[in-house]
N, C-alpha and C positions, 0 to 999 in steps of 0.2 A: 890556473890564474883566478884571482878573485875579482868579482864584479865590483865589490865595494869592500874596502878594508875597514876594520874597526878602529877608528882613531879617537872616537868619543863614545860616551855612553849611548848605546842604541836605545831609541824609544820603544815602548811596547806597542804591539799591534793593538788595534781596537778589537775587543774580544766579544764573544757571544754573551748575551744576557748579563749574568751577574759578573762576568769577567771584568768589564771596564770599571765598575765601581768598587770592586773588592779591595783594591790597593793592598792593604795588609790585613784588613779585618773582614771576615766573611759577613755577607748578608747586608740588606738595606738598613739604614738608620730609621728610627721612629720618626714619623712626621713627614716622610718623603712621599711625594706623589708616586703612585705605582707606575712604573715605566719599564722600558727594556731592562734597566738595571735591577729593578725590584722583582721582576717576574721571571727572567730567563732562567735563574737558578732552579726554579720549581720544576722545569720540564727537561732541560737539555740533556742531563745525564740520567734523569729519572727513567728515560726510555731505554737506556743502555745499562747503567750500573745497577739500578734496583733490581731489574729482572735478571741480571747476570747470575745471581745466586739461585734463582728458581728455574730460570728458563735455559740456562746454558746446556744442561744435559739433554733437554728436550729438543733444542735447536741444533741442526747440523752446523758445525763451526764454519764451514766454507760455503754455506748458502748465503744469498744476498738479502739484506733487509734495508729498509729506508731509515734515514735519520734526518733530524730537523735541519733545515737550511740555516747556516750560521748567520749570526747577526751582521758580521763584518761585510758579507756579500750583499745582504738586503740593504744595509745602510748605504753602501756605495751606489747602488742603483737608485735609491730614493734621492740621494744628494745630487746626483747627476740630473735628475728630473726637476728638482726644485732646490736651488742652493740656499734658499731662505729657511728651509726646514731646520729646526734645531733638534738636538738629540732626544729630547722628551717627545717631540712630535713623531719622530721616526720610531721611538720606542713603543709608543701607543699603536702605531701602524703595524709594527712587527708583532706585537701581541695579538692584534686582531686578525692579521692576515696569515701569520705563521704559527706562533706558539699556542694560541688559543683557538685556532681554526677548527671547526667541527670535523672537517674531513681530513685532518692532518694525518699524513701517512707514516709518521714516525714509529719505528719499531715494527712496522708491518712488512710482510714479505714483498720484496721488490717486484716479484712476478705479477703482483696485483696492480702495480703502478708502472707500466712499461715506459711511460714518458717522463718519469721522475728521475732526475739526475743524481740526487744526493743519496747514494747507496753505498753499502760496504758489506764485506763478508761479516758474518756475526762475530767471528773470532777477532776480526779487526776492530770492531766496535768495542768489544770487551777489553781488548788491549788498550784502546784509547781511554777507557774509563780507569784502567789500572794506572796508566801514566798520570792521569789527573789525581788519582788517589795517592800515589806514592810521592808525587810532587807536593801535595798537601802535607804529607807526613814530615816534610823537611822544613816546614814554615814555622819558626818559633812564635811569630806574631799571632798566628791563629790559635795558639794555646797559651797566650798570655805569658810568653817566655822571651828572654833575650839571651843569646849565646855570644855571637859576634856578628859584625855587620854583614859579612859575606857568607854566613852559614847557609842561608836559603839558596843563594846563588850557586854555591859549590854542591849543595844537595841536588839541584837540578842538573848540574854538570855531571854528577855521578849517575843520575838516572839516564841521561843521554848516553853516557859511556856504556852503561848496562845494556841499553837498547842496541847499540852498535855491536856489542859482544854477542848478544843473542842472535843478531843477523849473521854475524860471522860464524857462529856455531852451526846454523842451518846451511850456510854456504859451503861449509866443509864436509857436510854429510854426503855420503855416497849416493849417487843418483840411482834411483830404482824405477821400476815400471809405473808406480803410482805417482801422483802429483803432490803428495803431502809436503815434500821438501819445498817446492815452489809456492805452495799455498801458505806455508808458515812464513816464508820469506816475504811474501806479498802482504800478509797480515801485519807483519812488523813494519814494513816500509809505508804502507798506506795509513795505518793508525798513527804513525810517527808524524806525518805531515799535517794531519788534521789536528793533532795535539799542538804542534808548533804554531799553527795559525790561530787556534782558538783559545789556548790557555795563556795566562799571563806569566811571562818569563823575564820580566824586567830585572829581577834580582840576578838572573843568570847573565844578562847582558852587562851587568855592572861589576862582575867579578874582577878582582884586581889583576888577574893574569890574562891580559888581553891576547897574548900570543896563543895561549891554550884555547881561548874562545875561538879565535880565527881558525886555528888548526882543526878544531872540532867541526866548525861549519863546513870546511872543505871536505872532511871525511863523510859528513852527512850527504853532501852532494855526490861524492864518489859512491856511497852506498846505493843511491837511487839509480845512477847510470849503470852500476853493476847489476842491479835488479832488472833493468830493461834489457841488458845483454843476456841475462839468464832466460828471460821470456823469449827473446829472439832465438836463442839456441833451441828452445823447446817448441818453436814455431807457434808461439802464443802472442806474438806481437802483431795483432790484427785489429781491423776497425770494428769487427763484430766478434770479439774474443770471448773465451770462457771467463777471462778476467774482465768482468762487466764494467768495472769502475776505472779501467785503464786510463781513458781520456781525462776523467775527472781528477785522478791522482796526479797525472802528468801536469795538468794545468795548475793544480794546487802547489806542486813543487816549484813551478815557474813563478807563481805569485810569491811564495816564500822567498825565493832567491832574489827577487827584486828588492826586498828589504835587507837581506842579509849578505848577498854575495855567496858564491859557493864554488865548488870544484870546477875546473875547466882543463881541457887537454891543450896540447900545443896548437891544435887546429880549431878548437871550438871553445867558446865560453860555455858555462853550464847551461844557460838558457838556450843557446844555439844547439847544443847537443840534444837536449830534450825535444826541441822543435824538430830537429833532424830525425830523431826516432819516431816522432809522431807522424811526420810526412812519409817515412818509410812504411809505417803501419796503415797509412791512409786515414788517419784520425784527424778530424776537424776540431781542433782544440776550442775554438770559439763557440762551438755548438755543444761540446761535452763538458766544458769547464765552467767554473763560476763566472758570474757577471764581470768580476774585476779582471778576468783574463783578457778581455778585449783591449784594455789599456796596456796591459803587459805586452801583448803581441804587437801593438802599435809602436812600442819602444824598441822592439827587436828588428833585426834585419829580415825583411820579407823575402830576401833572396836565398835564404837557407835552403839547401837542397836536401832531399831524402838522404839519410845516412848511407853512404856507399859501402860495398863489401859485405861479405858474409860474416855472421856472428862467429866468434871463436872463443874458446875457453878463457875466462878472465881477461877479456879484451882491455879492460881499463886498469889492470894490475891491482885489484883489490887486496889480494893476499899480501903482496909485498908492501903496499903502502899502509894498510891497516896494521900489519905487524910492526912496521917501523914506528907508527904513531903509538901503539901500545907500549913498545919497548922504550921509546924515548921518554914517554910520560909515565912509565911504570904503572900502567893502568891494569887493574884487575876488577872483576865483578865484586860489588860490595854494597853494603847498606850502612856505611859509616855515618851518614847524615839522617838516617831514619830515626826520628825522635821516639817512636814507639819502641825501638830497640835499646834505648838507653836504660840504665838502671833507674829505679825509682828515686834513689838518692841523688843521682846526677840530674834528673829532670827537675827535682825540687830545688836544687841549687841554682838553676837558671830561671825558675818561675818568679814572677813579680811578687807573689805572696809567699814564696818559699815553701810551697806545697806541691806535691806531684799532681799535675793537672789530670792524671788518670788514676788517682788514688782509689776510685770506686770500681775500676776495671780489674778483672782477674788477669793473671799472667797468661792464661790460655787465650783470652780475648786479645791481649796485646800482641802475642805471637802471631795470631791469625789476622791481625789488623781490624778487629771488630770493635770499633769505638763508638759507633752511632748510638746503640741502645743506651749507653750510660752517659750520653752527652746531655748535661744539664742545660747547656746554653744552646738555644735553637739556632744561633748564628753559626755555630760549628756544624750543625746538621745541614743547614742550607749551603754552607760552603762546600762540604764534601759532596753533596749531590750536584752542585752547580759548578764546582771547580774554582770557587772563589778563594781568596786569601792565599794564593800560591806564591806570593812574592813579598819580600820585605821592602816594597816600594810604596809610596804613600800618597802624595798629592801635590798639586800645583794650581795656580790660578788659570782657569780655562777661559774666562771672559769677564767683562766688567761693564757696568753702566755708569758712564761719566757725565755728570750734569744732564742726565736724561737721554744720552745717546749710547746705544749699545756698541761695544767693540769686542771682536774676537781677539784673544791674546795669543801669544806664541803657542803653536800646537806641536807638542813633542812627537806626535805620531806622524806628522806629514811635513811640517815646515822645513826640516833639514834636507828633505829629498825632493822638494818642489823647486823647479826652475822656471821662471825667476822666483826667488823666495818672496812670499807675500810681505808687503809692507805692514808693519804693526806699530802700535803705540807701546808695546811691551818689549822688554829686552829678553833675549833667548835664555831659556833654562835647559840644562842638559839632563833631561829625564825628570822623573818625579821622586827621586831618592834624596836623602838628606846630605847636608854638609855637617861634618862633626868636628872639624878643626877650626877653632876660632881665630887662628893666625893666617888662614888662607884668604886670598882675594875672592874666592868663591862665596865667602860670607856676605859680600856686598849685594850682588844681584843674581847669584847663581854661578855655576861653572863646574868644571871637572878637572881639577889640576892633576889628579892621578892619571887621567887619560890624555893629558896634553892640552886641555882647554882651560887656560888660566883665567878665571873670572868670566864675566859675560861681555857683551858688546852693545853699543848704542842701537836703539831702534830708529827708524827713519821718520816716524810720525809723532805728532803731539795731539793730545785730546784737549780741546778747549774746555775750561772749567772756571766758572765764576768763583771768586773768593767767597767763602761761606756756603758753597754748594756741598751737598752730601752725595757721595759716590759709593756704589756697591761693587764689591769684588766677589766673583762666584768661583769657589774652589771646587775641584773634583771631590768626590765623597771622602770625608776624613774618617780614619779608622776609630772605632769605639774604644780600642785599647789604648789610644793615645790621649794624653792630656797635657795642657800647657798654655802659656800666654800667647796672645796675638798682639803684635806691636807694629805701629806704622810710623815711619820717618819720612821726612822730606829733605831735599837739598836743592838749593838754587843753582841753576845752570848758567852759563854765559849768556849774554844778551842775544847772541846769534842762535841760541837753542841748545837742546840736549843731544841732537843727532850726531855730534862729533865729540861729546864730552864724556870723559871717564874721570871720576873723582879721585881714583888712585887711593893714596893713603892720607889725603887731605881731610881735616876735620871740618866737614861742611854739613853734616846731617843733624837735623833737629827732630826731636820726637813730637808727634802731634796726637798720638792716641796709644793707650795701652789697656789691655784687659787681661788680668791675671786670675788668681784663685780668689773665690769669694770666701773670705775668712779661712776656716779649716775644713770647709765642705768639699764635696767631690765635684763642684761646679767650677769649671775653668773657662777662660776666655775663648777657647776653641770649641766650646759646646755648641755655639750657633752654627758651626760648620757641619755638625752632625744632625741638626734638626731643621735648619732653614732650607727652603727650596733652593736647589743648586748651590748649596754651601755658601750662602750669602754672608758677607761681612761688610759693614759700612764704616766709612770714615768721612770726616768733614774737613774741607780745606779751610784753614784759619781765615777768618773774615778780614783780618787786618793786613794780610800779605800783600806786598807790593806786586803789581802785575809783572809777568815775565814767565820764563820757562823753568820748570821744576821737575826733579825726579821724585817719585813716590816709591818708597821701599816698604812693602808689607811682608811680614814674616810670622811664621808659627815656630815656636820652640817646643818640641815634643819632649816631655820629661819622663816618659815611662821607663827609661833605663838610665836615668841621670844621677843615680846615687854615687857614681864615681865618674871621673873624666878620663877619656872621652866617653860620653854616654848620651848627653843631650843631643837632640837632632834638630838642625836648623833648616827651615824651608823658606828661603828668601825669594822674592820676586819683585822686579821693578818695572814701572811704567812711567811714561813721560806726559806731562801736562803743560798747557799754555794757560796760565792763570790770568784772568781778567778781573777788573774791578777798580776801585778807587783807593785801595789800601796803600800804605807807604812803608810798612815794616819789613825789614830784612833781618831775620833773627841772627844774633851775633853772640849769644851766650849759650852755654851748655851744648856746644857743638861737638860732635864725635866723628870718628873715622871708622870705616869698615874695610879691613879688620882694624881692631884697636879699641872698639867700644866695649868689648867683653873680654874678660880674663878667665882662664881655666879654673880659677879659684873663686870666682864670684858666687855668692850664695844663690843666685838665680840660675846658675849654670850647673853647679853640683848640688843636687837636692833630691831627697827621697820623697817622691810624690805620693807614696802610700802611707805616709805618716800625717797625722792631723796637726801640722805645724804651719805657721804663717809663711807666706811666700813673698820674697822680695824680687820684684821684676827688675831685670838687669837694664843697664843703660842710664841715660840722664833723665832728669825730670821732664814732664810733658810741657811743651811750649804753650803759653796762653797769651792772647792778645791783651 
C-alpha cells in the first residue's frame, strides 16, 4: 500500500547547499550574497567525489568514513528553534557551523569520531557521488541544450532503474562465507537514500507517466525492506552492528517515505515495517537518525511492535515483484539518456548554439565521463562537484514584500503536506516547472492539467497595498541559461474579495508592467532575477486604481528553446491584494483572458532568442493612468 499516491507534481525536497538554488543551471549567480546556496557546492561532494579518483584504491571500500551533515537536516533544526530565520540566515549559520567548520569530520575515518552519526561505507559514498554525476549527465539544461521536456526526468528514472537492477544482481548472487554480497547490497541501498534526499529530482517527479513513477517508488521501498530481511538472515540486525549506519539509513528511508509514500505489506505500511525492524533490532531511531526523524516518528503509530517471527529467504517477495516490474515495464539496464553517450552530431543538434558542448573533449574522455578538465564554464564544474543542475525545473516566487510588509508565498516543498495548510496571499503552484501549452488553464496562475490539477485555486488572504505602492517579488534563483520577458498583470475581483474568485476564461486581466529585451542585446527582463538579492522583481500598483480586491499575475516567459512551438516556457504565479487609496479607475480597455491572451503563433511566443533581432512582448499594451 502507498502512504501517498502521486496525484500532482511532487515538490522537490530542500537540498543540501547548491541543490536548492540550482534549479536548472549550476552554480550561484553573480552578485548573490554567499549563503548556503553559494557555498555548499564547494564542499559537499568535494569530500567524496574528488577523492574518489585518488583515494578509492587506498581506502577499504567497506570501511566507514564521515560525511557532511546535509543542509535539509540542519535547516529543519534551526527553523524549529526560530521560525523567523530566513534561508540566508540559516545558510550563513550552516557555512559557519558545518561546511566551513575547522574541525569538520567530513571524509575522515568514522573511528576517529565515535559520536558522529553522519557516516557511511566508503563505497557507499562513492556510489552516492556516481548517482549525482550520472544524473547530471542527463540534464540538457546544464549543457545549454534542449531535447524535450521530460528528458531529464526519464534520465533520472533510468538511473533509478539501473540502481534497482544492480541491487537485484547482488541479491541473486550465491551466498558465501564472506560478507561482500551483503556489503555491496548495503552500499547500494544506503547511498540510494542519501541521494534521494539530497539531490534535486523535480524533473523525475514531473514525468508524464505517473503510474511508472508510483510503481518505482513502491519498488524502492520493497528493495529496502528486502535489504533489512537479508541483514536479519545474516544476524546483522543489531543495535551495535557491523553495519554502523543501520539506524541512520533506516531513519533516512522513513524521512524519504514521508514525502513519497512507498511499499507496504498487508500488515504494515512501509514506515511501520521499518519501525518494526528497528524495534526488533533494539535501535532507537530518534537517537541514530537525522533531526527530522523526530517529527516523522510522531506521525507514526507508537504502538508498532518489534517485527515478529524469524527471518526467512525473500520474506517480502522481492524476486517475484521486481521481475514483474521489470517485465511489465520492459526494463533493462541502460544509458539511453546519458548525454555524454550521444554522437557529437546529435548533441550539436540539440544545443542552443548548434555546436557540440563537448567539442573540445576527446572520445576517450567522454567514454570515461571525464568532462571537468575541459569545462570552460565554471558553473558546470561547480555543478558537478555539488550536484547542482540535476533537473529541468526552474523557479517560482518564494516570498514578497507588499507595501512594506513581508509575506511568505506558497511553499512547494511543504504546503501540500502541511495540515492545516498555511493561509497565504498567493495561489498554489504545482512545482517549479513550466507551463508550455498556451491553451491550458494552468497558464493563468499555475496548475498541472496533465497530473489532474487543472489550474490553480484561490488563496485565503489578501495583502493590503496602497495604490501607487511598489512591491517586490522574490523568485528562487533563476537559471543563467534562460532568458525572456517578465510581465505583470492585474485583474479586479468581486467586491467580496478574491478568496472565492476564479476568472476562468473571462477577459479581466490588464497589463501593468513588462520588461523584455533591451534592443538586440543579451539583456532581458529576467536579468534582475539572476543578480538581485533573492531574485527581486518590483512592480507598482497603478496610482489611479479604484480601491478593492485584485489579483496580481506575475510571469516569466523563458525563451531559450522557443524557436518553435511548443518551446517557450511560462512560469506564472498569482497573489491577492486589497488595494486602498482614493483612485476611481477600473480598467476596461485592452483586457485579456488566460488562456486566450497568447497564441502559439505570436512573435513573442515563437522566437529565436539567439539571434540579434527585436523582440515583441506578447499580450496587450501596458495600462497607464
